[in-house]
C-alpha positions in Angstrom: 39.4 49.6 14.1 36.3 50.8 11.8 35.4 50.5 8.3 34.9 53.7 6.2 31.9 53.6 4.1 32.5 56.1 0.9 30.9 55.3 -2.4 33.5 54.9 -5.5 31.8 58.0 -7.3 32.4 60.3 -4.1 34.0 63.5 -5.4 36.3 62.7 -2.0 36.8 59.4 -3.0 40.0 57.3 -3.3 40.8 58.6 -6.7 40.6 62.2 -5.2 42.4 62.1 -1.5 43.2 65.7 -1.4 45.4 67.2 1.6 44.9 69.3 4.3 45.6 70.2 7.9 43.7 69.8 10.7 42.8 70.3 14.7 40.6 69.0 17.2 39.8 70.5 20.6 42.9 71.0 22.9 45.1 69.3 20.4 47.9 70.9 18.2 47.5 70.7 14.1 48.0 67.5 11.9 48.0 66.6 8.3 45.2 64.5 7.2 43.1 63.3 3.6 39.7 64.1 3.8 37.8 60.8 2.5 34.2 61.7 1.5 32.9 63.5 4.9 35.6 61.8 6.9 39.0 63.6 7.9 41.9 61.1 8.0 44.6 61.7 10.0 48.1 60.7 8.1 50.2 60.2 11.2 47.7 57.9 12.7 47.0 55.7 9.2 50.3 55.6 7.8 52.5 55.5 11.4 54.5 57.7 9.6 54.9 60.3 12.6 57.8 62.4 11.4 56.2 63.3 8.5 52.9 63.9 9.0 52.3 64.9 12.8 52.9 68.9 12.2 50.6 71.5 11.6 51.8 71.6 7.5 52.5 70.0 4.5 55.8 71.4 4.0 57.7 68.7 5.1 55.5 65.7 2.9 55.8 68.1 -0.3 59.6 68.9 0.2 60.1 64.6 -0.3 59.8 65.2 -4.1 57.7 63.1 -6.7 58.7 59.7 -6.0 57.6 60.0 -2.2 54.3 61.8 -3.2 53.6 58.7 -5.8 54.4 56.0 -2.9 52.0 57.6 0.0 49.1 57.8 -2.6 49.5 54.5 -3.3 49.9 53.8 0.5 46.6 55.3 1.5 44.6 53.9 -1.0 45.3 50.9 -0.2 44.8 51.6 3.8 41.3 52.7 2.9 40.3 49.6 1.2 40.4 48.2 5.0 39.4 48.5 8.8 41.5 51.8 9.8 42.4 52.9 13.1 39.8 54.5 15.0 41.7 57.4 16.6 42.8 58.1 12.7 39.3 59.3 11.8 37.2 62.6 12.5 34.2 63.7 11.0 34.4 67.0 8.4 32.2 68.8 10.7 33.7 68.3 14.1 37.0 69.6 12.5 39.0 72.6 12.2 40.9 73.3 8.7 43.4 75.2 8.7 45.9 76.5 5.5 47.2 73.5 4.5 51.0 74.4 3.8 53.2 77.1 4.8 53.5 79.7 1.4 56.6 80.7 0.9 56.3 83.0 -2.3 53.5 83.7 -4.2 52.7 85.1 -7.8 49.9 85.2 -9.8 49.6 85.3 -14.1 47.3 86.9 -16.4 46.6 83.4 -18.0 43.2 84.0 -19.6 42.8 85.7 -23.1 38.9 86.3 -22.6 39.9 88.1 -19.3 42.5 89.9 -20.7 41.1 91.0 -24.2 37.9 91.9 -22.1 39.5 94.1 -19.3 41.2 95.5 -22.4 37.8 96.3 -24.0 37.2 98.2 -20.9 40.1 100.0 -20.3 41.6 101.0 -23.6 38.0 101.1 -26.2 39.8 102.7 -28.9 42.8 100.3 -29.2 42.5 98.1 -32.2 43.4 94.8 -30.1 42.5 94.7 -26.7 45.6 92.6 -25.8 48.9 94.0 -25.1 51.5 93.5 -27.7 53.4 90.8 -25.1 50.1 88.6 -24.2 50.2 86.1 -26.4 54.4 85.6 -26.3 54.7 85.2 -22.3 52.7 84.4 -19.1 52.1 88.1 -17.4 52.3 88.0 -14.3 53.0 90.3 -10.7 54.5 89.1 -7.5 52.4 89.2 -4.3 52.0 88.7 -0.8 52.0 85.0 0.8 51.5 86.5 4.6 48.4 87.5 3.4 46.8 84.5 1.8 44.2 83.3 4.2 42.3 79.9 4.8 38.8 79.3 3.4 36.1 80.8 6.1 38.6 84.0 7.2 36.5 86.9 7.0 38.0 89.7 4.9 38.1 93.5 6.2 37.3 95.8 3.4 40.5 97.7 2.4 41.6 100.9 2.4 43.6 103.2 0.3 44.2 106.0 -2.7 41.7 106.4 -5.5 40.8 108.6 -8.1 38.6 108.6 -10.3 38.3 110.4 -13.7 36.2 112.6 -11.8 38.6 114.2 -9.2 40.5 116.8 -9.4 43.3 115.0 -6.8 43.3 111.2 -5.1 41.1 110.7 -1.5 41.7 108.4 1.1 39.0 105.5 2.4 37.7 102.5 1.9 37.7 101.0 -1.7 34.2 101.5 -3.2 35.2 98.9 -5.9 35.8 95.8 -4.1 36.4 92.7 -6.4 37.0 88.8 -6.3 39.3 87.0 -9.2 38.1 83.3 -9.2 41.6 81.3 -10.0 43.2 77.9 -9.6 46.6 78.0 -7.2 49.3 75.6 -7.7 51.0 74.4 -5.1 55.1 73.9 -5.5 56.2 70.8 -3.9 60.2 70.8 -4.8 61.9 74.1 -6.3 64.9 74.8 -8.5 67.8 76.7 -7.0 69.0 79.9 -8.1 69.9 80.3 -12.1 68.7 76.7 -12.6 65.5 77.1 -14.0 62.6 74.1 -14.5 62.0 72.9 -18.3 58.5 73.4 -19.6 58.5 69.4 -19.8 59.6 68.9 -16.3 57.2 70.9 -14.8 55.1 68.0 -12.9 58.1 66.5 -11.0 57.8 70.2 -9.3 53.9 70.6 -9.2 52.8 68.9 -6.3 48.7 70.0 -6.2 45.9 72.2 -7.1 43.8 74.6 -4.7 40.8 76.8 -5.5 42.2 80.6 -4.9 39.9 84.1 -4.7 42.2 87.1 -5.5 40.6 89.4 -3.5 40.7 93.0 -4.9 39.8 96.7 -4.6 39.7 97.8 -8.3 39.5 101.4 -7.6 43.0 101.5 -5.4 44.9 98.9 -8.2 43.4 101.8 -10.9 45.3 104.6 -9.3 48.3 102.8 -8.6 49.1 100.0 -11.0 51.4 102.2 -13.7 54.1 101.9 -14.0 54.7 98.5 -11.7 51.2 96.8 -11.7 49.3 95.9 -8.9 50.3 96.3 -5.2 47.6 97.5 -2.2 44.7 96.7 -4.6 45.7 93.4 -4.4 47.9 92.9 -1.3 45.3 92.8 1.8 43.9 89.4 1.4 43.8 86.7 -1.2 41.6 83.0 -0.1 42.5 79.7 -0.6 40.7 76.3 0.1 41.5 74.1 2.9 42.4 70.5 0.7 45.2 70.3 -1.8 44.5 68.3 -4.6 47.2 66.2 -5.7 48.2 67.1 -9.6 48.3 62.8 -9.5 44.6 62.4 -8.7 43.8 64.8 -12.5 44.9 62.6 -14.8 41.3 62.1 -16.4 40.9 65.9 -16.1 44.1 66.6 -18.6 43.0 68.8 -22.0 44.7 70.6 -24.4 44.9 74.1 -24.1 44.1 76.5 -26.6 45.7 76.4 -29.8 48.5 78.9 -29.1 49.1 81.5 -32.1 52.0 83.1 -33.1 54.1 79.8 -32.0 55.8 80.1 -28.3 59.6 80.7 -27.8 61.0 77.0 -27.6 61.4 77.2 -23.2 57.7 77.5 -23.1 56.8 74.7 -25.8 55.8 71.2 -25.1 54.9 68.7 -27.9 51.9 68.2 -26.0 50.5 71.3 -24.2 48.0 70.4 -21.1 45.6 72.1 -19.6 43.2 71.1 -16.9 39.3 70.7 -17.6 38.0 72.4 -14.0 34.8 73.8 -13.9 34.4 76.4 -11.5 31.1 77.9 -10.0 31.0 81.5 -7.8 28.1 81.9 -5.6 27.8 85.6 -4.5 25.3 85.6 -0.9 24.4 82.2 -2.0 23.4 82.8 -5.3 25.2 80.8 -8.2 26.7 84.4 -10.9 29.2 82.7 -13.1 30.3 79.1 -14.1 34.4 79.8 -15.1 35.9 77.1 -17.2 39.5 76.7 -16.4 40.0 74.5 -19.6 39.7 77.8 -21.7 42.9 79.3 -20.2 45.7 79.7 -22.9 48.6 79.7 -20.6 49.3 76.2 -19.0 50.2 75.3 -15.7 53.9 74.4 -16.9 54.2 77.1 -19.0 53.6 79.7 -15.8 56.7 77.7 -13.6 58.8 77.3 -17.1 58.2 81.1 -17.2 58.7 82.3 -13.4 62.3 80.4 -13.2 63.3 81.2 -16.5 65.7 84.1 -15.6 66.8 82.2 -13.0 64.5 82.9 -10.0 64.7 80.0 -7.7 61.3 78.7 -6.2 60.8 76.7 -2.7 58.7 74.3 -1.3 55.5 76.0 -0.8 55.7 78.4 -3.3 52.4 79.2 -4.9 51.4 80.5 -7.7 47.9 81.2 -9.3 46.7 81.1 -12.8 44.4 84.7 -13.0 41.6 85.1 -13.1 39.2 82.4 -15.2 36.8 83.6 -17.5 35.3 82.0 -20.7 34.1 83.3 -23.9 30.4 83.7 -22.6 29.3 86.4 -20.1 27.9 83.8 -17.8 31.6 82.4 -17.4 33.6 85.5 -16.6 35.5 85.3 -13.4 35.4 88.5 -11.8 32.9 91.1 -11.3 34.5 94.2 -13.0 33.9 91.8 -16.2 30.7 90.3 -15.4 28.6 93.6 -15.1 31.2 95.6 -17.5 32.9 97.9 -15.3 29.9 98.3 -12.8 27.2 99.2 -16.0 25.5 96.3 -16.6 24.8 95.3 -12.8 23.5 91.2 -12.1 21.0 90.0 -10.0 21.8 88.6 -6.9 18.8 87.3 -4.8 16.4 90.5 -6.6 18.9 92.9 -5.9 21.0 94.1 -8.5 24.6 94.9 -7.9 27.9 95.7 -9.4 30.9 95.6 -6.5 31.1 93.6 -3.2 29.0 95.3 -0.1 29.8 94.4 3.4 28.2 91.2 4.5 28.5 90.0 1.2 29.7 86.3 1.0 31.6 84.4 -2.1 31.9 81.1 -1.9 34.1 79.7 -5.1 33.7 75.4 -5.5 34.9 73.3 -8.4 34.9 70.0 -9.8 36.8 68.1 -12.4 36.9 64.8 -14.3 38.0 62.0 -12.4 38.1 58.0 -13.6 34.8 55.9 -14.6 32.7 58.9 -14.6 33.1 59.9 -11.2 34.1 63.6 -10.4 37.3 65.5 -8.4 36.1 67.8 -5.3 38.0 70.7 -4.5 36.0 71.7 -1.3 35.6 75.8 -1.4 36.6 79.0 -1.2 34.4 81.1 1.1 35.1 84.2 2.7 32.9 87.3 3.9 33.2 91.1 3.4 33.5 92.9 6.7 33.4 96.9 6.8 36.7 99.0 6.9 38.3 99.3 10.2 39.5 102.6 9.1 36.3 104.0 8.5 35.1 106.5 5.4 
């Protein structure tokens, strides 16, 4: 047995306990929680091999909210005393994997600041930068779950068709306007049957936890393809998530009211007390922090996004992931995508002395975040890291 000495204000202390999947050399993947800089194997800690002795959180997620509450209480109690030495691994000695099998993936567009900025960029002559439907429903698109990768996975520059306004015809080649979108992803633990929508006031029974999410975006490919059906190849090549799933149960102290929603939303989106999350993100570009987006500014809440996703009768499943869309605040230094931060490439930002607009080969992006925890502590989310590699298809 061993005692784990983790300060109570550590961002990965007992008030957090995010879930992930790890391996050590020569062994199969297993489920764990992060406690300080320790990776604690849950199959050993809780003697619960059927649930945690496998390479995915899905079996645990499918057991539902009562079980999530029970297990969290058991982990918290177990970590107060001595734990089996064989359950504990230093964080630096393990390999972290995609924490759950992603069943389906939808990306929303929930930031009014982001949507308005893009409206001003793309529709400068329009009297309203928002589309007519924007304040009535959370707009989203369906993405590819198979292209979601864990932090640390290299991202190959995508290739596709693009057409600038000055081009007579489309051309084919690597994207020249490769971008990021700093987002949060919400993990569905238990889904809903077809034709039985999830009411907005019961979303918390279905949302297990939160990951950092980078929706890599090829803006030139996206601009040429998206009319009339929306994003496709400009998004589907890769999205990066953090390896730790912070349980929604750990984020009670981070709850805040959403911005006032006017006009009044339809009843299926209405909550007596609409809630968002006070999560502060940070974007580092080649080690230099270029933006700090605030999730608290998001117009549409996680509960509203899930209710809207299912209101037409669409089913969800264990392991479904829905993302928030780019997180942006009212200030320039709070913009969560480089197309906004550089105003379409017209206003380069300083990255370690270099004036930059979009991503170049070799660039590395790291998203990180924290949120308020109990008694003044902070909740850590780890990081979503990715480095850009050159296109495999040449110019």
